SEDRENMAR-984324 format. One line per 8 residues: number of its first residue (from 1); their letters; for each residue x, y, z of N, C-alpha, C. Coordinates in Angstrom, 3 decimals, decimal comma, padded with zeros to 6 digits, always signed. Layout:
residues N
NUM> A> X:Y:Z:X:Y:Z:X:Y:Z  ... .
end
This chain:
residues 165
1> MATEKDTE> +066,585:-040,869:+287,536:+065,984:-042,053:+286,982:+066,782:-042,487:+285,737  +067,064:-043,776:+285,668:+067,875:-044,279:+284,566:+067,036:-044,389:+283,297  +067,614:-043,945:+282,216:+066,929:-044,038:+280,937:+067,326:-045,334:+280,247  +066,620:-045,652:+279,163:+066,950:-046,855:+278,400:+068,370:-046,768:+277,843  +068,783:-045,575:+277,466:+070,124:-045,366:+276,925:+071,185:-045,647:+278,000  +070,919:-045,196:+279,257:+071,838:-045,466:+280,364:+071,961:-046,957:+280,615  +070,839:-047,675:+280,558:+070,832:-049,118:+280,782:+071,651:-049,816:+279,712  +071,542:-049,371:+278,473:+072,319:-049,964:+277,385:+073,810:-049,788:+277,642 .
9> KVLEPEKE> +074,214:-048,628:+278,161:+075,627:-048,384:+278,448:+076,141:-049,359:+279,499  +075,325:-049,620:+280,522:+075,722:-050,528:+281,592:+075,838:-051,948:+281,074  +074,884:-052,370:+280,241:+074,866:-053,736:+279,744:+075,872:-053,972:+278,622  +076,294:-052,915:+277,965:+077,229:-053,046:+276,855:+078,626:-053,338:+277,400  +079,304:-054,371:+276,894:+080,645:-054,665:+277,375:+081,590:-053,499:+277,076  +082,529:-053,307:+278,028:+083,467:-052,198:+277,863:+084,396:-052,495:+276,688  +084,535:-051,529:+275,816:+085,400:-051,684:+274,655:+086,787:-051,183:+275,005  +087,785:-051,811:+274,385:+089,143:-051,338:+274,591:+089,271:-049,947:+273,997 .
17> TEKETGNG> +089,911:-049,082:+274,744:+090,133:-047,744:+274,216:+091,431:-047,753:+273,434  +091,477:-046,964:+272,410:+092,680:-046,880:+271,598:+093,263:-045,487:+271,695  +094,561:-045,440:+271,703:+095,266:-044,173:+271,780:+096,160:-044,086:+270,537  +096,063:-043,002:+269,868:+096,894:-042,826:+268,676:+098,350:-042,637:+269,098  +099,241:-043,344:+268,434:+100,677:-043,172:+268,661:+101,305:-042,839:+267,326  +102,586:-042,614:+267,351:+103,296:-042,230:+266,139:+103,190:-043,254:+265,031  +103,118:-044,551:+265,374:+103,091:-045,555:+264,321:+101,904:-046,513:+264,454  +100,751:-046,014:+264,838:+099,566:-046,862:+264,882:+098,747:-046,613:+266,119 .
25> TETKQEKE> +098,042:-047,656:+266,516:+097,193:-047,530:+267,691:+097,708:-048,443:+268,794  +097,352:-048,095:+270,023:+097,778:-048,867:+271,185:+096,540:-049,117:+272,046  +096,252:-050,386:+272,322:+095,082:-050,688:+273,137:+095,384:-050,409:+274,602  +094,320:-050,331:+275,397:+094,456:-050,092:+276,830:+095,269:-051,215:+277,469  +095,033:-052,455:+277,049:+095,766:-053,597:+277,603:+097,251:-053,504:+277,281  +097,599:-053,117:+276,062:+099,005:-052,989:+275,697:+099,679:-051,894:+276,513  +098,976:-050,802:+276,732:+099,529:-049,702:+277,513:+099,784:-050,144:+278,950  +098,857:-050,927:+279,523:+099,018:-051,393:+280,887:+100,202:-052,342:+281,022 .
33> KKQTPEEI> +100,513:-053,084:+279,963:+101,638:-054,008:+280,002:+102,971:-053,267:+280,049  +103,027:-052,050:+279,569:+104,267:-051,281:+279,496:+104,460:-050,472:+280,771  +104,674:-051,149:+281,875:+104,906:-050,469:+283,138:+106,382:-050,081:+283,230  +106,643:-048,988:+283,922:+108,028:-048,583:+284,159:+108,620:-049,484:+285,237  +109,946:-049,564:+285,312:+110,577:-050,355:+286,380:+110,129:-049,896:+287,778  +109,931:-048,601:+287,936:+109,491:-048,075:+289,232:+108,087:-048,568:+289,574  +107,199:-048,609:+288,579:+105,828:-049,090:+288,803:+105,822:-050,574:+289,150  +106,655:-051,330:+288,457:+106,734:-052,767:+288,726:+107,304:-052,997:+290,123 .
41> GAELRELC> +108,335:-052,234:+290,495:+108,920:-052,350:+291,835:+107,923:-052,000:+292,917  +107,131:-050,969:+292,683:+106,108:-050,561:+293,658:+105,056:-051,658:+293,803  +104,680:-052,271:+292,689:+103,703:-053,361:+292,726:+104,266:-054,538:+293,523  +105,547:-054,848:+293,317:+106,173:-055,952:+294,044:+106,210:-055,668:+295,544  +106,592:-054,447:+295,924:+106,624:-054,090:+297,351:+105,234:-054,215:+297,974  +104,227:-053,877:+297,203:+102,846:-053,962:+297,687:+102,417:-055,420:+297,878  +102,920:-056,300:+297,034:+102,543:-057,710:+297,102:+103,374:-058,500:+298,111  +104,497:-057,956:+298,553:+105,418:-058,678:+299,436:+104,790:-059,093:+300,756 .
49> RGKLKLMQ> +104,109:-058,188:+301,397:+103,594:-058,447:+302,739:+102,111:-058,214:+302,830  +101,518:-058,922:+303,772:+100,102:-058,727:+304,007:+099,555:-059,765:+304,955  +098,250:-059,782:+305,062:+097,547:-060,753:+305,899:+096,447:-061,381:+305,066  +096,360:-062,665:+305,149:+095,290:-063,406:+304,492:+094,226:-063,687:+305,546  +093,071:-063,035:+305,413:+091,957:-063,281:+306,336:+091,270:-064,561:+305,893  +091,197:-065,502:+306,802:+090,652:-066,813:+306,468:+089,127:-066,814:+306,474  +088,566:-067,394:+305,449:+087,111:-067,545:+305,386:+086,663:-068,582:+306,408  +087,519:-069,583:+306,603:+087,244:-070,626:+307,585:+088,475:-070,730:+308,491 .
57> PMRVHGQE> +088,376:-070,227:+309,728:+089,527:-070,291:+310,642:+090,016:-071,722:+310,813  +091,316:-071,865:+311,069:+091,869:-073,195:+311,330:+092,290:-073,269:+312,796  +092,286:-074,473:+313,350:+092,682:-074,683:+314,741:+094,063:-075,313:+314,762  +094,962:-074,668:+315,509:+096,319:-075,173:+315,656:+096,723:-074,977:+317,117  +097,280:-076,021:+317,725:+097,695:-075,965:+319,128:+096,564:-075,462:+320,018  +095,335:-075,855:+319,697:+094,180:-075,471:+320,501:+093,743:-074,024:+320,333  +094,356:-073,305:+319,388:+093,989:-071,905:+319,161:+093,364:-071,747:+317,779  +092,415:-070,819:+317,703:+091,771:-070,526:+316,427:+092,589:-069,468:+315,691 .
65> VKEIEYDF> +092,948:-069,755:+314,455:+093,703:-068,819:+313,622:+092,740:-068,246:+312,597  +092,532:-066,928:+312,640:+091,585:-066,266:+311,748:+092,267:-065,561:+310,585  +093,558:-065,288:+310,712:+094,313:-064,660:+309,624:+095,749:-065,140:+309,672  +096,374:-065,112:+308,523:+097,763:-065,552:+308,402:+098,564:-064,417:+307,780  +099,596:-064,026:+308,488:+100,479:-062,977:+307,983:+101,517:-063,615:+307,057  +101,907:-062,875:+306,025:+102,939:-063,353:+305,120:+103,876:-062,195:+304,759  +105,111:-062,543:+304,409:+106,112:-061,561:+303,999:+107,099:-062,249:+303,060  +106,788:-062,230:+301,779:+107,653:-062,882:+300,795:+109,041:-062,248:+300,758 .
73> CGLTGMEM> +109,123:-060,949:+301,024:+110,418:-060,266:+300,998:+111,307:-060,693:+302,158  +110,725:-061,367:+303,140:+111,507:-061,867:+304,270:+112,168:-063,209:+303,990  +111,845:-063,809:+302,859:+112,455:-065,089:+302,496:+113,830:-064,875:+301,879  +114,726:-065,799:+302,143:+116,006:-065,785:+301,436:+115,811:-066,499:+300,100  +116,751:-066,328:+299,210:+116,678:-067,007:+297,923:+116,638:-068,514:+298,086  +117,428:-069,044:+299,024:+117,465:-070,494:+299,226:+116,153:-071,002:+299,808  +115,536:-070,241:+300,725:+114,232:-070,642:+301,254:+113,192:-070,683:+300,136  +113,257:-069,730:+299,244:+112,316:-069,690:+298,130:+112,534:-070,892:+297,206 .
81> MDAMDSAG> +113,782:-071,195:+296,882:+114,070:-072,329:+296,000:+113,702:-073,646:+296,667  +113,959:-073,777:+297,980:+113,583:-074,999:+298,697:+112,075:-075,214:+298,653  +111,329:-074,138:+298,874:+109,867:-074,241:+298,833:+109,403:-074,674:+297,451  +109,986:-074,094:+296,426:+109,576:-074,428:+295,061:+109,979:-075,852:+294,690  +111,168:-076,266:+295,099:+111,627:-077,620:+294,785:+110,865:-078,686:+295,567  +110,341:-078,332:+296,736:+109,617:-079,308:+297,553:+108,308:-079,738:+296,908  +107,826:-078,967:+295,981:+106,524:-079,254:+295,360:+106,654:-079,812:+293,948  +107,824:-080,212:+293,535:+107,988:-080,782:+292,203:+108,480:-079,761:+291,196 .
89> NAANMFTL> +108,747:-080,231:+290,010:+109,305:-079,372:+288,953:+108,217:-078,639:+288,192  +108,504:-077,406:+287,862:+107,589:-076,633:+287,020:+107,972:-076,864:+285,563  +107,006:-076,773:+284,708:+107,281:-076,925:+283,281:+107,931:-075,669:+282,726  +107,764:-074,551:+283,417:+108,242:-073,267:+282,934:+108,779:-072,483:+284,119  +109,965:-071,931:+284,014:+110,554:-071,216:+285,148:+109,855:-069,896:+285,435  +109,002:-069,431:+284,561:+108,321:-068,155:+284,757:+106,936:-068,302:+285,365  +106,497:-069,538:+285,587:+105,199:-069,751:+286,220:+105,350:-070,749:+287,354  +104,426:-070,704:+288,283:+104,400:-071,638:+289,401:+103,238:-072,603:+289,238 .
97> TNKQAMAL> +103,452:-073,849:+289,623:+102,319:-074,755:+289,730:+101,562:-074,359:+291,000  +100,357:-074,860:+291,143:+099,589:-074,568:+292,360:+100,293:-075,116:+293,600  +100,904:-076,290:+293,490:+101,621:-076,872:+294,633:+102,843:-076,033:+294,991  +103,553:-075,541:+293,994:+104,703:-074,683:+294,271:+104,257:-073,382:+294,933  +103,173:-072,816:+294,450:+102,661:-071,575:+295,035:+102,240:-071,795:+296,483  +101,585:-072,925:+296,765:+101,182:-073,223:+298,147:+102,416:-073,418:+299,028  +103,412:-074,108:+298,515:+104,640:-074,311:+299,287:+105,330:-072,976:+299,568  +105,347:-072,096:+298,592:+105,957:-070,773:+298,765:+105,187:-069,955:+299,807 .
105> FAETAEKC> +103,861:-069,973:+299,727:+103,051:-069,254:+300,708:+103,270:-069,839:+302,104  +103,274:-071,161:+302,216:+103,455:-071,809:+303,520:+104,821:-071,457:+304,121  +105,840:-071,371:+303,279:+107,194:-071,019:+303,755:+107,206:-069,632:+304,383  +106,631:-068,668:+303,707:+106,648:-067,304:+304,235:+105,701:-067,152:+305,426  +104,566:-067,859:+305,404:+103,614:-067,782:+306,517:+104,227:-068,361:+307,790  +104,979:-069,438:+307,652:+105,629:-070,030:+308,827:+106,600:-069,033:+309,463  +107,357:-068,335:+308,639:+108,325:-067,358:+309,180:+107,633:-066,210:+309,911  +106,398:-065,903:+309,528:+105,651:-064,789:+310,134:+104,736:-065,243:+311,272 .
113> APMIQEGH> +104,676:-066,537:+311,512:+103,757:-067,063:+312,524:+104,096:-066,521:+313,909  +103,071:-066,201:+314,696:+103,324:-065,735:+316,060:+103,915:-066,860:+316,912  +104,680:-066,479:+317,902:+105,290:-067,444:+318,814:+104,350:-067,679:+319,995  +104,302:-068,931:+320,450:+103,506:-069,272:+321,632:+104,384:-070,085:+322,582  +103,998:-070,091:+323,835:+104,735:-070,854:+324,844:+104,154:-072,255:+324,917  +104,993:-073,263:+324,758:+104,589:-074,658:+324,941:+105,559:-075,263:+325,943  +105,074:-075,403:+327,169:+105,960:-075,842:+328,253:+106,960:-074,730:+328,541  +108,239:-075,059:+328,458:+109,296:-074,067:+328,681:+109,895:-073,567:+327,367 .
121> TLIRLYDK> +109,240:-073,901:+326,267:+109,788:-073,577:+324,956:+108,847:-072,662:+324,180  +109,440:-071,724:+323,447:+108,668:-070,903:+322,510:+108,649:-071,612:+321,165  +107,465:-071,770:+320,612:+107,339:-072,380:+319,282:+106,439:-071,499:+318,428  +106,490:-071,727:+317,137:+105,590:-071,010:+316,230:+104,189:-071,603:+316,361  +103,184:-070,734:+316,308:+101,801:-071,188:+316,417:+101,462:-072,188:+315,316  +101,967:-071,947:+314,101:+101,739:-072,882:+313,005:+103,001:-072,951:+312,155  +103,118:-074,070:+311,423:+104,264:-074,254:+310,533:+103,780:-074,526:+309,111  +104,711:-074,822:+308,227:+104,375:-075,058:+306,814:+103,338:-076,167:+306,654 .
129> RDIKEGLA> +103,536:-077,231:+307,401:+102,617:-078,370:+307,291:+101,205:-077,973:+307,721  +101,104:-077,206:+308,808:+099,786:-076,745:+309,255:+099,099:-075,931:+308,165  +099,864:-075,081:+307,487:+099,306:-074,234:+306,420:+098,848:-075,110:+305,256  +099,713:-075,993:+304,798:+099,384:-076,822:+303,635:+098,202:-077,753:+303,886  +098,124:-078,297:+305,097:+097,089:-079,289:+305,377:+095,889:-078,725:+306,128  +096,007:-077,521:+306,695:+094,951:-076,995:+307,531:+094,057:-075,947:+306,909  +094,512:-075,352:+305,810:+093,679:-074,326:+305,173:+092,490:-074,959:+304,458  +091,342:-074,307:+304,574:+090,158:-074,744:+303,824:+090,407:-074,497:+302,329 .
137> AADSVAAV> +089,606:-075,122:+301,504:+089,807:-075,029:+300,049:+089,816:-073,583:+299,552  +088,831:-072,784:+299,939:+088,759:-071,396:+299,458:+089,956:-070,587:+299,939  +090,400:-070,829:+301,172:+091,572:-070,117:+301,692:+092,842:-070,577:+300,987  +092,895:-071,848:+300,609:+094,054:-072,360:+299,859:+094,154:-071,686:+298,492  +093,014:-071,506:+297,844:+093,001:-070,834:+296,536:+093,536:-069,405:+296,686  +093,110:-068,718:+297,736:+093,577:-067,346:+297,971:+095,078:-067,316:+298,249  +095,577:-068,273:+299,030:+097,006:-068,341:+299,344:+097,819:-068,571:+298,069  +097,343:-069,476:+297,223:+098,021:-069,763:+295,952:+098,021:-068,517:+295,072 .
145> QVAKLFYR> +096,909:-067,826:+295,037:+096,807:-066,617:+294,215:+097,795:-065,549:+294,676  +097,910:-065,339:+295,971:+098,841:-064,351:+296,515:+100,275:-064,696:+296,112  +100,642:-065,969:+296,254:+101,996:-066,397:+295,910:+102,276:-066,234:+294,418  +101,310:-066,560:+293,587:+101,505:-066,436:+292,138:+101,634:-064,974:+291,712  +100,852:-064,099:+292,326:+100,966:-062,670:+292,013:+102,338:-062,137:+292,402  +102,818:-062,535:+293,571:+104,158:-062,127:+294,009:+105,217:-062,643:+293,034  +105,122:-063,898:+292,656:+106,117:-064,502:+291,770:+106,136:-063,822:+290,399  +104,943:-063,522:+289,881:+104,865:-062,829:+288,580:+105,524:-061,460:+288,660 .
153> ASNQVGAQ> +105,234:-060,712:+289,703:+105,835:-059,385:+289,862:+107,342:-059,498:+290,051  +107,803:-060,526:+290,770:+109,246:-060,741:+290,956:+109,939:-061,001:+289,629  +109,287:-061,783:+288,768:+109,850:-062,049:+287,437:+109,962:-060,769:+286,621  +108,954:-059,906:+286,713:+108,995:-058,644:+285,978:+110,119:-057,747:+286,483  +110,297:-057,669:+287,794:+111,377:-056,854:+288,355:+112,721:-057,426:+287,937  +112,829:-058,765:+288,004:+114,078:-059,395:+287,598:+114,424:-059,116:+286,151  +113,437:-059,165:+285,278:+113,664:-058,887:+283,863:+114,128:-057,451:+283,656  +113,589:-056,521:+284,440:+113,978:-055,109:+284,319:+115,402:-054,862:+284,851 .
161> NISKE> +115,818:-055,682:+285,825:+117,100:-055,450:+286,483:+118,269:-056,149:+285,803  +118,017:-057,005:+284,845:+119,083:-057,721:+284,162:+119,663:-056,825:+283,072  +120,968:-056,622:+283,140:+121,643:-055,766:+282,174:+122,337:-056,632:+281,140  +122,316:-056,191:+279,900:+122,982:-056,926:+278,818:+124,396:-056,404:+278,588  +124,779:-055,437:+279,358:+126,108:-054,829:+279,178:+127,146:-055,521:+280,019 .
end
Protein backbone atom coordinates (compact mmCIF):
# COMPACT_ATOMS: atom_id res chain seq x y z
CA MET A 1 0.00 0.00 0.00
CA ALA A 2 1.37 3.40 -0.99
CA THR A 3 2.04 5.83 1.80
CA GLU A 4 1.67 9.60 1.64
CA LYS A 5 5.46 9.87 1.47
CA ASP A 6 5.54 7.52 -1.58
CA THR A 7 2.87 9.63 -3.30
CA GLU A 8 4.92 12.78 -2.70
CA LYS A 9 7.93 11.14 -4.36
CA VAL A 10 5.86 10.29 -7.44
CA LEU A 11 4.35 13.77 -7.70
CA GLU A 12 7.63 15.56 -7.03
CA PRO A 13 9.44 16.49 -10.26
CA GLU A 14 12.69 14.63 -10.80
CA LYS A 15 15.65 16.75 -9.80
CA GLU A 16 18.86 16.79 -11.77
CA THR A 17 21.47 14.69 -10.10
CA GLU A 18 24.88 16.18 -9.60
CA LYS A 19 28.16 14.37 -9.69
CA GLU A 20 31.23 15.82 -8.10
CA THR A 21 34.12 16.30 -10.51
CA GLY A 22 37.59 17.67 -10.07
CA ASN A 23 36.54 21.25 -10.79
CA GLY A 24 32.88 21.50 -9.78
CA THR A 25 29.63 19.76 -10.38
CA GLU A 26 28.21 18.14 -13.49
CA THR A 27 24.48 17.78 -14.06
CA LYS A 28 22.90 14.63 -15.48
CA GLN A 29 22.04 16.53 -18.69
CA GLU A 30 25.63 17.71 -19.15
CA LYS A 31 26.93 14.18 -18.64
CA GLU A 32 24.50 12.83 -21.24
CA LYS A 33 25.71 15.41 -23.76
CA LYS A 34 29.29 14.09 -23.46
CA GLN A 35 28.85 10.91 -25.47
CA THR A 36 31.88 9.08 -26.83
CA PRO A 37 32.30 8.81 -30.61
CA GLU A 38 31.45 5.11 -30.32
CA GLU A 39 28.18 5.88 -28.49
CA ILE A 40 27.22 8.49 -31.07
CA GLY A 41 28.04 6.07 -33.91
CA ALA A 42 25.95 3.35 -32.29
CA GLU A 43 23.04 5.78 -31.93
CA LEU A 44 23.34 6.72 -35.61
CA ARG A 45 23.37 3.07 -36.72
CA GLU A 46 20.26 2.50 -34.62
CA LEU A 47 18.48 5.45 -36.23
CA CYS A 48 19.50 4.58 -39.82
CA ARG A 49 16.93 1.89 -40.51
CA GLY A 50 13.53 0.94 -39.34
CA LYS A 51 9.83 0.77 -40.08
CA LEU A 52 7.29 3.46 -39.45
CA LYS A 53 3.99 1.82 -38.48
CA LEU A 54 1.24 4.04 -39.79
CA MET A 55 -1.56 5.11 -37.50
CA GLN A 56 -3.69 5.60 -40.59
CA PRO A 57 -2.81 3.28 -43.51
CA MET A 58 -2.52 4.89 -46.93
CA ARG A 59 -3.81 3.45 -50.22
CA VAL A 60 -1.44 3.33 -53.16
CA HIS A 61 -1.96 1.41 -56.42
CA GLY A 62 -5.06 -0.14 -54.86
CA GLN A 63 -3.07 -1.59 -51.95
CA GLU A 64 -3.22 -0.66 -48.29
CA VAL A 65 0.16 0.35 -46.84
CA LYS A 66 0.33 -0.14 -43.07
CA GLU A 67 4.05 0.49 -42.54
CA ILE A 68 6.86 2.21 -44.37
CA GLU A 69 10.40 0.93 -44.27
CA TYR A 70 13.25 3.44 -44.28
CA ASP A 71 17.05 3.24 -44.49
CA PHE A 72 18.85 6.57 -44.30
CA CYS A 73 22.22 4.82 -44.56
CA GLY A 74 21.16 3.58 -47.99
CA LEU A 75 21.07 7.12 -49.36
CA THR A 76 23.99 8.58 -51.23
CA GLY A 77 25.25 12.03 -50.30
CA MET A 78 23.78 13.49 -53.50
CA GLU A 79 20.36 11.90 -52.84
CA MET A 80 20.40 13.43 -49.38
CA MET A 81 21.36 16.88 -50.68
CA ASP A 82 18.74 16.69 -53.46
CA ALA A 83 16.05 15.85 -50.93
CA MET A 84 17.10 18.72 -48.69
CA ASP A 85 17.37 21.21 -51.55
CA SER A 86 13.95 20.21 -52.92
CA ALA A 87 12.28 21.59 -49.81
CA GLY A 88 13.90 25.03 -49.72
CA ASN A 89 16.81 26.53 -47.82
CA ALA A 90 17.40 25.98 -44.15
CA ALA A 91 18.38 28.90 -41.98
CA ASN A 92 20.99 26.73 -40.27
CA MET A 93 23.00 23.86 -41.74
CA PHE A 94 22.77 21.93 -38.46
CA THR A 95 18.98 21.75 -38.37
CA LEU A 96 16.29 20.65 -40.80
CA THR A 97 13.04 22.40 -41.54
CA ASN A 98 9.97 20.18 -41.34
CA LYS A 99 9.71 20.20 -45.15
CA GLN A 100 13.34 19.17 -45.51
CA ALA A 101 12.87 16.38 -42.99
CA MET A 102 9.77 15.13 -44.84
CA ALA A 103 11.64 15.24 -48.15
CA LEU A 104 14.54 13.31 -46.62
CA PHE A 105 12.20 10.68 -45.16
CA ALA A 106 10.31 10.37 -48.47
CA GLU A 107 13.61 9.90 -50.36
CA THR A 108 14.72 6.99 -48.20
CA ALA A 109 11.22 5.46 -48.00
CA GLU A 110 10.96 5.42 -51.79
CA LYS A 111 14.25 3.51 -52.06
CA CYS A 112 12.94 0.90 -49.58
CA ALA A 113 9.48 0.58 -51.13
CA PRO A 114 8.46 -2.93 -52.16
CA MET A 115 8.25 -3.67 -55.87
CA ILE A 116 4.93 -4.61 -57.48
CA GLN A 117 4.01 -5.81 -60.95
CA GLU A 118 2.09 -3.31 -63.08
CA GLY A 119 1.43 -4.85 -66.46
CA HIS A 120 4.80 -6.16 -67.67
CA THR A 121 6.78 -3.73 -65.53
CA LEU A 122 8.01 -3.82 -61.95
CA ILE A 123 7.43 -0.54 -60.15
CA ARG A 124 7.77 0.66 -56.58
CA LEU A 125 4.56 0.41 -54.56
CA TYR A 126 4.97 4.05 -53.53
CA ASP A 127 7.26 6.95 -54.37
CA LYS A 128 8.33 10.22 -52.75
CA ARG A 129 5.20 12.01 -53.87
CA ASP A 130 2.96 9.30 -52.41
CA ILE A 131 4.78 9.64 -49.07
CA LYS A 132 4.65 13.44 -48.98
CA GLU A 133 1.01 13.70 -50.04
CA GLY A 134 -0.43 10.43 -48.72
CA LEU A 135 0.65 10.27 -45.09
CA ALA A 136 -1.89 11.33 -42.48
CA ALA A 137 -0.93 14.26 -40.27
CA ALA A 138 0.13 12.17 -37.25
CA ASP A 139 2.18 9.84 -39.46
CA SER A 140 3.81 12.85 -41.14
CA VAL A 141 4.88 14.19 -37.74
CA ALA A 142 6.45 10.80 -36.93
CA ALA A 143 8.25 10.68 -40.30
CA VAL A 144 9.64 14.19 -39.75
CA GLN A 145 10.76 13.26 -36.25
CA VAL A 146 12.62 10.16 -37.49
CA ALA A 147 14.43 12.19 -40.16
CA LYS A 148 15.39 14.94 -37.72
CA LEU A 149 16.76 12.45 -35.19
CA PHE A 150 18.85 10.81 -37.91
CA TYR A 151 20.14 14.18 -39.12
CA ARG A 152 21.07 15.31 -35.60
CA ALA A 153 23.00 12.09 -34.95
CA SER A 154 24.71 12.42 -38.36
CA ASN A 155 25.87 15.92 -37.43
CA GLN A 156 27.30 14.63 -34.16
CA VAL A 157 29.19 11.82 -35.91
CA GLY A 158 30.46 14.26 -38.51
CA ALA A 159 31.72 16.63 -35.83
CA GLN A 160 33.57 13.75 -34.13
CA ASN A 161 35.14 12.59 -37.40
CA ILE A 162 36.53 15.95 -38.53
CA SER A 163 40.23 16.24 -37.78
CA LYS A 164 41.99 19.56 -37.29
CA GLU A 165 45.36 18.07 -38.15
